[in-house]
PDB file with one MODEL, atoms N, CA, C and O in Angstrom:
MODEL        1
ATOM      1  N   MET A   1     -85.947-148.098  -6.649  1.00  0.00           N
ATOM      2  CA  MET A   1     -86.212-146.245  -6.103  1.00  0.00           C
ATOM      3  C   MET A   1     -87.744-146.026  -5.331  1.00  0.00           C
ATOM      4  O   MET A   1     -88.909-145.953  -5.724  1.00  0.00           O
ATOM      5  N   ASN A   2     -87.040-145.968  -3.995  1.00  0.00           N
ATOM      6  CA  ASN A   2     -89.259-145.557  -3.231  1.00  0.00           C
ATOM      7  C   ASN A   2     -88.948-143.821  -3.971  1.00  0.00           C
ATOM      8  O   ASN A   2     -88.330-142.802  -4.279  1.00  0.00           O
ATOM      9  N   LYS A   3     -90.336-144.980  -3.821  1.00  0.00           N
ATOM     10  CA  LYS A   3     -91.619-143.422  -4.229  1.00  0.00           C
ATOM     11  C   LYS A   3     -91.712-142.385  -2.731  1.00  0.00           C
ATOM     12  O   LYS A   3     -91.144-141.304  -2.886  1.00  0.00           O
ATOM     13  N   TYR A   4     -92.174-142.539  -1.726  1.00  0.00           N
ATOM     14  CA  TYR A   4     -91.766-142.240  -0.556  1.00  0.00           C
ATOM     15  C   TYR A   4     -90.415-142.306   0.138  1.00  0.00           C
ATOM     16  O   TYR A   4     -89.833-143.388   0.220  1.00  0.00           O
ATOM     17  N   PRO A   5     -89.745-140.878   0.784  1.00  0.00           N
ATOM     18  CA  PRO A   5     -88.938-140.416   1.560  1.00  0.00           C
ATOM     19  C   PRO A   5     -89.025-140.893   2.677  1.00  0.00           C
ATOM     20  O   PRO A   5     -90.187-140.932   3.081  1.00  0.00           O
ATOM     21  N   GLY A   6     -88.135-141.355   3.492  1.00  0.00           N
ATOM     22  CA  GLY A   6     -88.360-141.727   4.847  1.00  0.00           C
ATOM     23  C   GLY A   6     -88.679-140.706   5.637  1.00  0.00           C
ATOM     24  O   GLY A   6     -88.633-139.577   5.150  1.00  0.00           O
ATOM     25  N   PRO A   7     -89.101-140.899   7.132  1.00  0.00           N
ATOM     26  CA  PRO A   7     -89.388-139.495   7.062  1.00  0.00           C
ATOM     27  C   PRO A   7     -88.086-137.792   7.723  1.00  0.00           C
ATOM     28  O   PRO A   7     -86.866-137.646   7.804  1.00  0.00           O
ATOM     29  N   SER A   8     -89.229-136.960   8.008  1.00  0.00           N
ATOM     30  CA  SER A   8     -87.345-136.107   8.057  1.00  0.00           C
ATOM     31  C   SER A   8     -87.289-136.354   9.565  1.00  0.00           C
ATOM     32  O   SER A   8     -87.803-137.199  10.298  1.00  0.00           O
ATOM     33  N   SER A   9     -86.059-134.771   9.861  1.00  0.00           N
ATOM     34  CA  SER A   9     -86.435-135.291  10.965  1.00  0.00           C
ATOM     35  C   SER A   9     -86.927-134.177  11.712  1.00  0.00           C
ATOM     36  O   SER A   9     -86.226-133.452  12.419  1.00  0.00           O
ATOM     37  N   ASP A  10     -87.851-134.093  11.576  1.00  0.00           N
ATOM     38  CA  ASP A  10     -89.221-134.114  12.906  1.00  0.00           C
ATOM     39  C   ASP A  10     -89.878-135.210  12.627  1.00  0.00           C
ATOM     40  O   ASP A  10     -91.032-134.825  12.439  1.00  0.00           O
ATOM     41  N   GLY A  11     -89.824-136.795  12.431  1.00  0.00           N
ATOM     42  CA  GLY A  11     -90.399-137.637  11.662  1.00  0.00           C
ATOM     43  C   GLY A  11     -91.690-137.976  11.604  1.00  0.00           C
ATOM     44  O   GLY A  11     -92.549-138.600  12.227  1.00  0.00           O
ATOM     45  N   LEU A  12     -91.434-137.017  10.133  1.00  0.00           N
ATOM     46  CA  LEU A  12     -93.170-136.307   9.905  1.00  0.00           C
ATOM     47  C   LEU A  12     -92.221-137.329   8.188  1.00  0.00           C
ATOM     48  O   LEU A  12     -91.173-137.884   7.858  1.00  0.00           O
ATOM     49  N   PHE A  13     -93.517-136.969   7.702  1.00  0.00           N
ATOM     50  CA  PHE A  13     -93.317-137.381   5.940  1.00  0.00           C
ATOM     51  C   PHE A  13     -94.023-136.314   5.197  1.00  0.00           C
ATOM     52  O   PHE A  13     -95.171-135.965   5.473  1.00  0.00           O
ATOM     53  N   TYR A  14     -93.130-135.681   4.013  1.00  0.00           N
ATOM     54  CA  TYR A  14     -93.480-134.123   3.090  1.00  0.00           C
ATOM     55  C   TYR A  14     -93.721-135.204   2.354  1.00  0.00           C
ATOM     56  O   TYR A  14     -93.351-136.356   2.583  1.00  0.00           O
ATOM     57  N   CYS A  15     -94.649-134.609   1.042  1.00  0.00           N
ATOM     58  CA  CYS A  15     -95.127-134.701   0.185  1.00  0.00           C
ATOM     59  C   CYS A  15     -94.583-134.086  -1.078  1.00  0.00           C
ATOM     60  O   CYS A  15     -94.644-132.971  -1.597  1.00  0.00           O
ATOM     61  N   THR A  16     -94.044-135.211  -1.362  1.00  0.00           N
ATOM     62  CA  THR A  16     -93.035-134.676  -2.655  1.00  0.00           C
ATOM     63  C   THR A  16     -93.739-133.498  -4.140  1.00  0.00           C
ATOM     64  O   THR A  16     -93.349-133.008  -5.200  1.00  0.00           O
ATOM     65  N   ASN A  17     -94.715-133.535  -3.448  1.00  0.00           N
ATOM     66  CA  ASN A  17     -95.201-132.863  -5.051  1.00  0.00           C
ATOM     67  C   ASN A  17     -94.930-130.969  -4.594  1.00  0.00           C
ATOM     68  O   ASN A  17     -94.902-129.973  -5.317  1.00  0.00           O
ATOM     69  N   GLN A  18     -94.748-131.163  -2.880  1.00  0.00           N
ATOM     70  CA  GLN A  18     -94.917-129.711  -2.688  1.00  0.00           C
ATOM     71  C   GLN A  18     -96.519-128.493  -2.577  1.00  0.00           C
ATOM     72  O   GLN A  18     -96.729-127.283  -2.667  1.00  0.00           O
ATOM     73  N   CYS A  19     -97.327-129.766  -2.336  1.00  0.00           N
ATOM     74  CA  CYS A  19     -98.413-129.307  -1.866  1.00  0.00           C
ATOM     75  C   CYS A  19     -98.247-128.941  -0.038  1.00  0.00           C
ATOM     76  O   CYS A  19     -99.261-128.952   0.660  1.00  0.00           O
ATOM     77  N   GLY A  20     -97.219-128.713   0.413  1.00  0.00           N
ATOM     78  CA  GLY A  20     -96.767-128.550   1.995  1.00  0.00           C
ATOM     79  C   GLY A  20     -98.288-129.229   2.919  1.00  0.00           C
ATOM     80  O   GLY A  20     -99.064-128.924   3.825  1.00  0.00           O
ATOM     81  N   LYS A  21     -97.978-130.411   1.851  1.00  0.00           N
ATOM     82  CA  LYS A  21     -98.906-131.599   3.144  1.00  0.00           C
ATOM     83  C   LYS A  21     -98.182-132.255   4.550  1.00  0.00           C
ATOM     84  O   LYS A  21     -96.984-131.972   4.565  1.00  0.00           O
ATOM     85  N   LYS A  22     -98.494-132.840   5.411  1.00  0.00           N
ATOM     86  CA  LYS A  22     -97.076-133.391   6.016  1.00  0.00           C
ATOM     87  C   LYS A  22     -98.683-134.924   7.038  1.00  0.00           C
ATOM     88  O   LYS A  22     -99.886-135.118   7.210  1.00  0.00           O
ATOM     89  N   TYR A  23     -97.425-135.421   7.293  1.00  0.00           N
ATOM     90  CA  TYR A  23     -98.409-137.377   7.792  1.00  0.00           C
ATOM     91  C   TYR A  23     -97.716-138.678   8.270  1.00  0.00           C
ATOM     92  O   TYR A  23     -97.306-139.627   7.602  1.00  0.00           O
ATOM     93  N   LYS A  24     -97.692-138.416   9.918  1.00  0.00           N
ATOM     94  CA  LYS A  24     -97.485-138.597  10.508  1.00  0.00           C
ATOM     95  C   LYS A  24     -97.102-140.634   9.524  1.00  0.00           C
ATOM     96  O   LYS A  24     -95.891-140.845   9.466  1.00  0.00           O
ATOM     97  N   SER A  25     -97.472-141.132   9.266  1.00  0.00           N
ATOM     98  CA  SER A  25     -96.902-142.231   8.645  1.00  0.00           C
ATOM     99  C   SER A  25     -96.928-142.429   7.665  1.00  0.00           C
ATOM    100  O   SER A  25     -97.798-141.903   6.971  1.00  0.00           O
ATOM    101  N   LYS A  26     -95.891-143.373   7.069  1.00  0.00           N
ATOM    102  CA  LYS A  26     -96.168-143.878   6.083  1.00  0.00           C
ATOM    103  C   LYS A  26     -97.142-145.109   4.293  1.00  0.00           C
ATOM    104  O   LYS A  26     -97.090-145.597   3.164  1.00  0.00           O
ATOM    105  N   GLN A  27     -97.864-144.823   5.614  1.00  0.00           N
ATOM    106  CA  GLN A  27     -99.679-145.048   4.536  1.00  0.00           C
ATOM    107  C   GLN A  27    -100.365-144.125   4.785  1.00  0.00           C
ATOM    108  O   GLN A  27    -101.491-144.179   4.292  1.00  0.00           O
ATOM    109  N   ALA A  28    -100.066-143.042   5.530  1.00  0.00           N
ATOM    110  CA  ALA A  28    -101.295-142.462   5.301  1.00  0.00           C
ATOM    111  C   ALA A  28     -99.934-141.003   3.649  1.00  0.00           C
ATOM    112  O   ALA A  28    -100.096-139.870   3.198  1.00  0.00           O
ATOM    113  N   ILE A  29     -99.599-141.346   3.591  1.00  0.00           N
ATOM    114  CA  ILE A  29     -99.119-140.285   2.591  1.00  0.00           C
ATOM    115  C   ILE A  29     -98.475-140.773   1.618  1.00  0.00           C
ATOM    116  O   ILE A  29     -97.563-140.219   1.004  1.00  0.00           O
ATOM    117  N   SER A  30     -99.016-142.060   1.394  1.00  0.00           N
ATOM    118  CA  SER A  30     -99.277-143.184   0.600  1.00  0.00           C
ATOM    119  C   SER A  30    -100.322-143.183  -0.411  1.00  0.00           C
ATOM    120  O   SER A  30    -100.272-143.338  -1.631  1.00  0.00           O
ATOM    121  N   VAL A  31    -101.934-142.824   0.942  1.00  0.00           N
ATOM    122  CA  VAL A  31    -103.450-142.372  -0.107  1.00  0.00           C
ATOM    123  C   VAL A  31    -102.608-141.015  -0.693  1.00  0.00           C
ATOM    124  O   VAL A  31    -102.636-140.759  -1.896  1.00  0.00           O
ATOM    125  N   HIS A  32    -102.131-140.478  -0.080  1.00  0.00           N
ATOM    126  CA  HIS A  32    -102.438-139.100  -1.117  1.00  0.00           C
ATOM    127  C   HIS A  32    -101.753-138.737  -1.393  1.00  0.00           C
ATOM    128  O   HIS A  32    -101.682-137.515  -1.517  1.00  0.00           O
ATOM    129  N   MET A  33    -100.677-139.631  -1.709  1.00  0.00           N
ATOM    130  CA  MET A  33     -99.996-139.342  -3.055  1.00  0.00           C
ATOM    131  C   MET A  33    -100.708-140.748  -4.269  1.00  0.00           C
ATOM    132  O   MET A  33    -100.434-141.200  -5.381  1.00  0.00           O
ATOM    133  N   ARG A  34    -101.645-140.963  -3.264  1.00  0.00           N
ATOM    134  CA  ARG A  34    -102.320-141.801  -5.129  1.00  0.00           C
ATOM    135  C   ARG A  34    -103.890-141.508  -5.616  1.00  0.00           C
ATOM    136  O   ARG A  34    -104.301-141.600  -6.773  1.00  0.00           O
ATOM    137  N   TYR A  35    -104.802-141.064  -4.219  1.00  0.00           N
ATOM    138  CA  TYR A  35    -105.390-139.822  -4.437  1.00  0.00           C
ATOM    139  C   TYR A  35    -105.917-138.871  -3.970  1.00  0.00           C
ATOM    140  O   TYR A  35    -107.127-138.649  -3.945  1.00  0.00           O
ATOM    141  N   GLU A  36    -105.405-138.477  -3.721  1.00  0.00           N
ATOM    142  CA  GLU A  36    -105.943-136.168  -3.823  1.00  0.00           C
ATOM    143  C   GLU A  36    -104.717-135.983  -3.912  1.00  0.00           C
ATOM    144  O   GLU A  36    -104.567-134.806  -4.242  1.00  0.00           O
ATOM    145  N   CYS A  37    -103.633-136.539  -3.791  1.00  0.00           N
ATOM    146  CA  CYS A  37    -102.166-135.779  -4.646  1.00  0.00           C
ATOM    147  C   CYS A  37    -101.980-135.244  -6.060  1.00  0.00           C
ATOM    148  O   CYS A  37    -101.176-135.883  -6.738  1.00  0.00           O
ATOM    149  N   GLY A  38    -102.905-133.587  -6.973  1.00  0.00           N
ATOM    150  CA  GLY A  38    -103.034-133.539  -8.171  1.00  0.00           C
ATOM    151  C   GLY A  38    -103.673-134.292  -9.322  1.00  0.00           C
ATOM    152  O   GLY A  38    -103.685-134.190 -10.549  1.00  0.00           O
ATOM    153  N   VAL A  39    -104.338-135.298  -8.167  1.00  0.00           N
ATOM    154  CA  VAL A  39    -104.380-136.706  -9.038  1.00  0.00           C
ATOM    155  C   VAL A  39    -106.527-135.423  -9.620  1.00  0.00           C
ATOM    156  O   VAL A  39    -107.014-134.477  -9.000  1.00  0.00           O
ATOM    157  N   LYS A  40    -106.979-136.020 -10.737  1.00  0.00           N
ATOM    158  CA  LYS A  40    -108.812-135.500 -10.728  1.00  0.00           C
ATOM    159  C   LYS A  40    -109.277-136.574  -9.791  1.00  0.00           C
ATOM    160  O   LYS A  40    -108.668-137.636  -9.661  1.00  0.00           O
ATOM    161  N   PRO A  41    -110.435-136.249  -9.104  1.00  0.00           N
ATOM    162  CA  PRO A  41    -111.590-137.297  -8.244  1.00  0.00           C
ATOM    163  C   PRO A  41    -111.785-138.160  -8.869  1.00  0.00           C
ATOM    164  O   PRO A  41    -112.137-137.753  -9.976  1.00  0.00           O
ATOM    165  N   LYS A  42    -111.754-139.983  -8.796  1.00  0.00           N
ATOM    166  CA  LYS A  42    -112.674-141.052  -9.569  1.00  0.00           C
ATOM    167  C   LYS A  42    -113.671-141.432  -9.405  1.00  0.00           C
ATOM    168  O   LYS A  42    -114.127-142.185 -10.266  1.00  0.00           O
ATOM    169  N   PHE A  43    -114.504-141.090  -8.201  1.00  0.00           N
ATOM    170  CA  PHE A  43    -115.003-141.905  -8.097  1.00  0.00           C
ATOM    171  C   PHE A  43    -116.042-141.198  -7.832  1.00  0.00           C
ATOM    172  O   PHE A  43    -115.971-140.221  -7.087  1.00  0.00           O
ATOM    173  N   TYR A  44    -117.206-141.607  -8.432  1.00  0.00           N
ATOM    174  CA  TYR A  44    -119.031-140.591  -9.142  1.00  0.00           C
ATOM    175  C   TYR A  44    -119.770-141.100  -8.080  1.00  0.00           C
ATOM    176  O   TYR A  44    -119.546-142.073  -7.361  1.00  0.00           O
ATOM    177  N   CYS A  45    -120.523-140.440  -8.087  1.00  0.00           N
ATOM    178  CA  CYS A  45    -122.470-141.477  -7.628  1.00  0.00           C
ATOM    179  C   CYS A  45    -122.379-140.360  -7.826  1.00  0.00           C
ATOM    180  O   CYS A  45    -122.009-139.208  -7.598  1.00  0.00           O
ATOM    181  N   GLN A  46    -123.525-142.166  -9.072  1.00  0.00           N
ATOM    182  CA  GLN A  46    -124.723-141.713  -9.352  1.00  0.00           C
ATOM    183  C   GLN A  46    -125.724-140.786  -8.764  1.00  0.00           C
ATOM    184  O   GLN A  46    -125.937-139.632  -9.137  1.00  0.00           O
ATOM    185  N   GLU A  47    -126.105-141.197  -8.143  1.00  0.00           N
ATOM    186  CA  GLU A  47    -127.335-140.602  -7.435  1.00  0.00           C
ATOM    187  C   GLU A  47    -127.086-139.414  -7.026  1.00  0.00           C
ATOM    188  O   GLU A  47    -128.028-138.944  -6.387  1.00  0.00           O
ATOM    189  N   CYS A  48    -126.015-138.596  -7.157  1.00  0.00           N
ATOM    190  CA  CYS A  48    -126.720-137.228  -6.633  1.00  0.00           C
ATOM    191  C   CYS A  48    -125.386-135.820  -7.378  1.00  0.00           C
ATOM    192  O   CYS A  48    -124.875-134.798  -6.919  1.00  0.00           O
ATOM    193  N   ASN A  49    -125.326-136.428  -8.448  1.00  0.00           N
ATOM    194  CA  ASN A  49    -123.906-135.809  -9.156  1.00  0.00           C
ATOM    195  C   ASN A  49    -122.309-135.336  -8.310  1.00  0.00           C
ATOM    196  O   ASN A  49    -121.590-134.401  -8.662  1.00  0.00           O
ATOM    197  N   LYS A  50    -122.059-136.248  -7.175  1.00  0.00           N
ATOM    198  CA  LYS A  50    -120.549-135.305  -7.004  1.00  0.00           C
ATOM    199  C   LYS A  50    -119.683-136.361  -7.554  1.00  0.00           C
ATOM    200  O   LYS A  50    -120.014-137.201  -8.391  1.00  0.00           O
ATOM    201  N   TYR A  51    -117.990-136.157  -6.718  1.00  0.00           N
ATOM    202  CA  TYR A  51    -117.350-137.097  -6.524  1.00  0.00           C
ATOM    203  C   TYR A  51    -116.507-136.681  -5.912  1.00  0.00           C
ATOM    204  O   TYR A  51    -116.304-135.557  -5.453  1.00  0.00           O
ATOM    205  N   PHE A  52    -115.491-138.387  -5.841  1.00  0.00           N
ATOM    206  CA  PHE A  52    -114.745-138.177  -4.285  1.00  0.00           C
ATOM    207  C   PHE A  52    -113.815-138.748  -5.019  1.00  0.00           C
ATOM    208  O   PHE A  52    -113.902-139.599  -5.905  1.00  0.00           O
ATOM    209  N   LYS A  53    -112.492-137.936  -4.345  1.00  0.00           N
ATOM    210  CA  LYS A  53    -110.852-138.938  -4.321  1.00  0.00           C
ATOM    211  C   LYS A  53    -110.932-139.954  -4.133  1.00  0.00           C
ATOM    212  O   LYS A  53    -110.838-140.812  -5.011  1.00  0.00           O
ATOM    213  N   GLN A  54    -111.253-140.315  -2.179  1.00  0.00           N
ATOM    214  CA  GLN A  54    -110.862-141.279  -2.009  1.00  0.00           C
ATOM    215  C   GLN A  54    -112.231-142.823  -2.584  1.00  0.00           C
ATOM    216  O   GLN A  54    -113.362-142.823  -3.071  1.00  0.00           O
ATOM    217  N   PRO A  55    -111.395-143.725  -2.217  1.00  0.00           N
ATOM    218  CA  PRO A  55    -113.481-144.482  -1.998  1.00  0.00           C
ATOM    219  C   PRO A  55    -113.629-145.052  -0.658  1.00  0.00           C
ATOM    220  O   PRO A  55    -114.627-145.723  -0.393  1.00  0.00           O
ATOM    221  N   VAL A  56    -112.678-144.827   0.239  1.00  0.00           N
ATOM    222  CA  VAL A  56    -113.402-144.550   1.387  1.00  0.00           C
ATOM    223  C   VAL A  56    -114.218-143.908   1.963  1.00  0.00           C
ATOM    224  O   VAL A  56    -115.064-144.286   2.773  1.00  0.00           O
ATOM    225  N   SER A  57    -113.866-142.272   1.325  1.00  0.00           N
ATOM    226  CA  SER A  57    -115.555-141.158   0.957  1.00  0.00           C
ATOM    227  C   SER A  57    -115.856-141.499   0.754  1.00  0.00           C
ATOM    228  O   SER A  57    -116.403-142.212   1.596  1.00  0.00           O
ATOM    229  N   PHE A  58    -116.143-141.747  -0.451  1.00  0.00           N
ATOM    230  CA  PHE A  58    -117.064-142.248  -1.119  1.00  0.00           C
ATOM    231  C   PHE A  58    -118.675-143.642  -0.659  1.00  0.00           C
ATOM    232  O   PHE A  58    -119.905-143.589  -0.623  1.00  0.00           O
ATOM    233  N   LYS A  59    -117.574-144.704  -0.405  1.00  0.00           N
ATOM    234  CA  LYS A  59    -118.265-145.356   0.753  1.00  0.00           C
ATOM    235  C   LYS A  59    -119.284-145.193   1.619  1.00  0.00           C
ATOM    236  O   LYS A  59    -120.471-145.509   1.688  1.00  0.00           O
ATOM    237  N   ALA A  60    -118.253-144.438   2.450  1.00  0.00           N
ATOM    238  CA  ALA A  60    -119.407-143.867   3.326  1.00  0.00           C
ATOM    239  C   ALA A  60    -120.696-142.615   2.686  1.00  0.00           C
ATOM    240  O   ALA A  60    -121.889-142.340   2.564  1.00  0.00           O
ATOM    241  N   HIS A  61    -119.378-142.241   2.461  1.00  0.00           N
ATOM    242  CA  HIS A  61    -120.509-141.031   1.274  1.00  0.00           C
ATOM    243  C   HIS A  61    -122.053-142.173   1.198  1.00  0.00           C
ATOM    244  O   HIS A  61    -123.025-142.228   1.951  1.00  0.00           O
ATOM    245  N   GLN A  62    -121.749-142.867   0.105  1.00  0.00           N
ATOM    246  CA  GLN A  62    -123.238-144.330  -0.054  1.00  0.00           C
ATOM    247  C   GLN A  62    -124.280-144.466   1.336  1.00  0.00           C
ATOM    248  O   GLN A  62    -125.407-144.050   1.604  1.00  0.00           O
ATOM    249  N   MET A  63    -122.807-145.634   2.348  1.00  0.00           N
ATOM    250  CA  MET A  63    -123.951-145.221   3.784  1.00  0.00           C
ATOM    251  C   MET A  63    -124.778-145.123   4.438  1.00  0.00           C
ATOM    252  O   MET A  63    -125.576-145.781   5.105  1.00  0.00           O
ATOM    253  N   ASN A  64    -124.289-143.374   3.967  1.00  0.00           N
ATOM    254  CA  ASN A  64    -124.687-142.405   5.162  1.00  0.00           C
ATOM    255  C   ASN A  64    -125.676-141.354   4.765  1.00  0.00           C
ATOM    256  O   ASN A  64    -126.506-140.817   5.499  1.00  0.00           O
ATOM    257  N   VAL A  65    -125.335-141.016   2.729  1.00  0.00           N
ATOM    258  CA  VAL A  65    -126.269-140.691   2.214  1.00  0.00           C
ATOM    259  C   VAL A  65    -127.634-141.335   1.575  1.00  0.00           C
ATOM    260  O   VAL A  65    -128.827-141.037   1.531  1.00  0.00           O
ATOM    261  N   HIS A  66    -127.353-141.682   1.419  1.00  0.00           N
ATOM    262  CA  HIS A  66    -128.587-143.018   0.612  1.00  0.00           C
ATOM    263  C   HIS A  66    -129.009-143.767   0.901  1.00  0.00           C
ATOM    264  O   HIS A  66    -130.119-144.249   0.678  1.00  0.00           O
ATOM    265  N   LYS A  67    -127.413-144.316   2.043  1.00  0.00           N
ATOM    266  CA  LYS A  67    -127.960-145.660   2.797  1.00  0.00           C
ATOM    267  C   LYS A  67    -128.243-146.665   1.988  1.00  0.00           C
ATOM    268  O   LYS A  67    -129.399-147.086   1.951  1.00  0.00           O
ATOM    269  N   TYR A  68    -127.149-147.284   1.122  1.00  0.00           N
ATOM    270  CA  TYR A  68    -126.599-147.649   0.972  1.00  0.00           C
ATOM    271  C   TYR A  68    -126.416-148.750   1.957  1.00  0.00           C
ATOM    272  O   TYR A  68    -125.394-148.388   2.539  1.00  0.00           O
ATOM    273  N   VAL A  69    -126.851-150.072   2.592  1.00  0.00           N
ATOM    274  CA  VAL A  69    -126.420-151.761   3.164  1.00  0.00           C
ATOM    275  C   VAL A  69    -125.179-152.867   2.210  1.00  0.00           C
ATOM    276  O   VAL A  69    -125.276-153.660   1.274  1.00  0.00           O
ATOM    277  N   VAL A  70    -123.341-152.025   3.643  1.00  0.00           N
ATOM    278  CA  VAL A  70    -123.061-153.071   2.221  1.00  0.00           C
ATOM    279  C   VAL A  70    -123.074-155.570   3.491  1.00  0.00           C
ATOM    280  O   VAL A  70    -123.138-156.450   4.349  1.00  0.00           O
ATOM    281  N   GLU A  71    -123.012-155.248   2.904  1.00  0.00           N
ATOM    282  CA  GLU A  71    -123.208-156.208   3.876  1.00  0.00           C
ATOM    283  C   GLU A  71    -121.664-157.128   2.916  1.00  0.00           C
ATOM    284  O   GLU A  71    -121.208-157.168   1.773  1.00  0.00           O
ATOM    285  N   TYR A  72    -121.220-158.016   4.951  1.00  0.00           N
ATOM    286  CA  TYR A  72    -120.621-158.859   4.747  1.00  0.00           C
ATOM    287  C   TYR A  72    -121.105-160.068   4.701  1.00  0.00           C
ATOM    288  O   TYR A  72    -122.245-160.529   4.654  1.00  0.00           O
ATOM    289  N   THR A  73    -119.816-160.605   4.727  1.00  0.00           N
ATOM    290  CA  THR A  73    -119.169-162.480   4.697  1.00  0.00           C
ATOM    291  C   THR A  73    -119.262-162.274   6.095  1.00  0.00           C
ATOM    292  O   THR A  73    -118.860-161.258   6.661  1.00  0.00           O
ATOM    293  N   GLN A  74    -120.188-163.957   7.056  1.00  0.00           N
ATOM    294  CA  GLN A  74    -119.564-164.297   8.283  1.00  0.00           C
ATOM    295  C   GLN A  74    -119.046-165.828   6.949  1.00  0.00           C
ATOM    296  O   GLN A  74    -119.676-166.517   6.146  1.00  0.00           O
ATOM    297  N   PHE A  75    -117.218-165.699   7.499  1.00  0.00           N
ATOM    298  CA  PHE A  75    -116.751-167.359   7.622  1.00  0.00           C
ATOM    299  C   PHE A  75    -116.469-168.021   9.257  1.00  0.00           C
ATOM    300  O   PHE A  75    -116.051-167.614  10.341  1.00  0.00           O
ATOM    301  N   LYS A  76    -117.021-169.374   8.613  1.00  0.00           N
ATOM    302  CA  LYS A  76    -117.307-170.579   9.964  1.00  0.00           C
ATOM    303  C   LYS A  76    -115.988-171.531   9.597  1.00  0.00           C
ATOM    304  O   LYS A  76    -115.608-172.219   8.649  1.00  0.00           O
ATOM    305  N   CYS A  77    -115.446-171.091  11.137  1.00  0.00           N
ATOM    306  CA  CYS A  77    -114.059-172.484  11.058  1.00  0.00           C
ATOM    307  C   CYS A  77    -115.017-174.093  10.971  1.00  0.00           C
ATOM    308  O   CYS A  77    -116.026-174.663  11.386  1.00  0.00           O
ATOM    309  N   SER A  78    -114.052-174.212  10.274  1.00  0.00           N
ATOM    310  CA  SER A  78    -114.624-175.920   9.984  1.00  0.00           C
ATOM    311  C   SER A  78    -113.979-176.931  11.518  1.00  0.00           C
ATOM    312  O   SER A  78    -113.710-178.128  11.420  1.00  0.00           O
ATOM    313  N   MET A  79    -113.847-176.206  12.713  1.00  0.00           N
ATOM    314  CA  MET A  79    -113.052-176.862  13.381  1.00  0.00           C
ATOM    315  C   MET A  79    -114.176-178.216  14.612  1.00  0.00           C
ATOM    316  O   MET A  79    -113.592-178.985  15.376  1.00  0.00           O
TER     317      MET A  79
ENDMDL
END
């Protein structure tokens, strides 16, 4: 069973929860259904007592407001 219906005749994906949101891609509607539509915010900032619905918003908040640095590991090719 497919959780997300295919695009309608206008090429957009409409939320099945009748919230009125529409998206251009299946990935966008998937993120909306998983984190936003009818779901309480899951991500909590202990520094300023704010909640965020999406992890990307929470991570951006931490980097921009609280100046947390996200470190990325670089991999080297061994050829």
